[in-house]
C-alpha angles and dihedrals in degrees: 000000000000107000096176092090138116090236090057092056093043093053093046092047090054089048091049091052091047092052093050093044087052091059089042093055100035106031113024107164122199105180133189089262089053091056091048091053090046093049092052091048093050094048090046091055099038102037106016089241123126091214152098128274115259134173091263095044135281116332124203117256139181100192091111132038115243098246102088096035087053090052091049091046090053090050091048091052093048100039108019138281114306092354093157093170089065089048091054093047090050090051089052090056091047092049093051089048087053090058088063091050090051089050089052091051090053090046092053096045101036121005144299089266092054089050090056093051093043087055090052092052094045094045095050101035106119095197096065092034090055093062093057085074092061127071093234136118098255100092094049093042092053091048095052092046088056092048093047093050093045093051093043089054090049089053094050091047090053089052090051088055092052099255138096124241105197092169090060092049091047094051089046090054092048090051092050089048090052090050092052092049089054098049133000091233088062084089090073089078090053090053091049093051091045093052091048090051090052091049090052090049090054094046097041112038092176091065097046098105095050092042091050093053092043089053092046091051093049093047094046097047093041096054099031094086088056091062097077090041091053092047090049091052092048092051095044100039105014090232133112106246115152094172129015126290115271092238095043091241128151120244093261096038121110116237117209093219092162092057090047091052090050088053090054091055091068113005110113105152145031094265089069087060094051098038101043118358097055092045094062120112112023106020141063120265119221104221090196086074093061112105121233091256089069088076128047095182139014087252090059090049090054091046092051092049090050092050093051091044087057091046091050091064093066106005086230134109106229121196090256093050089044090056090053091051089050092050090053090047092050090052092052093047092051091050096048112017095159090054091051099042101033117008101049096040089052090048091051092051092049091048093051091052103042111025118103107277096229100130091109094046130077091254130119110259089217088082095168094062096102097156093049098043113005094170096056092038093054093048093044091049091052089049090050093049089052090052090050090053091056090049092045090054090052093048090050088051087061098039101038103018151151078218116213121244112258089024089151090064092052095045092046090057092048092047095048093046092047092049090052093048090054089067093060122100091210108060106196119176092222090071091073095053092090085069093056096092084067090047091054093047094050093043091048090050093052094048091047088057093060115115128203112252113256116232113258119249129007133294112297116242119220 
């Protein structure tokens, strides 16, 4: 079968659109974060204030970077205020366009055949397609990661051929800048590219001048859009804030850092986020949902119950209560430092990569509860197996090959992002989706390396 054909891409493009329209029609998902982004975009358009609606009018905020609110504002201008359906349809188009960028990345680094199969995986992956049906940053972030990697590869290939491709480096830098403006962790890709450039400078002295100027261009263009944002934050809040706060808090908002640290002493999977982290503040917490690892002793169990009894009176973490949570967290860290600094971060990373990606579907996140909810458990398990197949293909692309050129750059980005995600107290599977362009390229490379089995024996004589 010759897959390098126009018909192949037309059919798969239609299939990609159909898959995304299925999620758009059946599982549109406007979250609390979506409404926050939308509120900021509307106030930005209507009042010229990058802020949130309050009783006395919009108030300036810095809890989100301006990238996604700007995207929503553009959609609202073009298609009508708070017309989220138009936003989702636009994201579908962007995501399908990203499939072509991923195919080009695989073509450059492996072969035309690998590009075709990478396109297949990207077009039919339900996990990235699912997020086009939510007004969140994921779709745009994935797209700009793919563009940045593709252009970085184009730049390195030009250097290998003895020439400089400043256009490729410039577009790479713009894509990195867009990723940073969408999410603060978008800067991880900038770090990965920078480290890879430094490694190339060490290995190839003859290229150092061109590599230096390429790195300087990427750094300058990537961080330049943050300058007006930083100045704006200084003028509005009198604080230096070049990105957005880690806990998405306003300048005068109290952060329960002690409670967050306590979460990191036991949280290992997404259910901890749903069952506990998202309930505080404002809602009751069912302590029966806490796993055994949340208590090292009966005394700690009693302390935890007392803390949540106190919390239940107001559904708010006061500074005093926060200090008590921090004291409990410190005790647990002292008792098991390896668990806190190594074991649990590793467990959170593994969970974000391999658990069934059902968070955007009407399925119970406790996917292993077959006796309690067999329907959801069976569907979630099937979803999880599908995710494992994508990851298996990527792993085989590294182990068996054919390995892409500049594989170190791709794996460095995945490793740095995964290491960062391990530090979070709220492990959400969506945070690994920005790495899926690499998953598709590696999977496409492995599939492209398959060979048809040769018939056993020789030709029969008659």
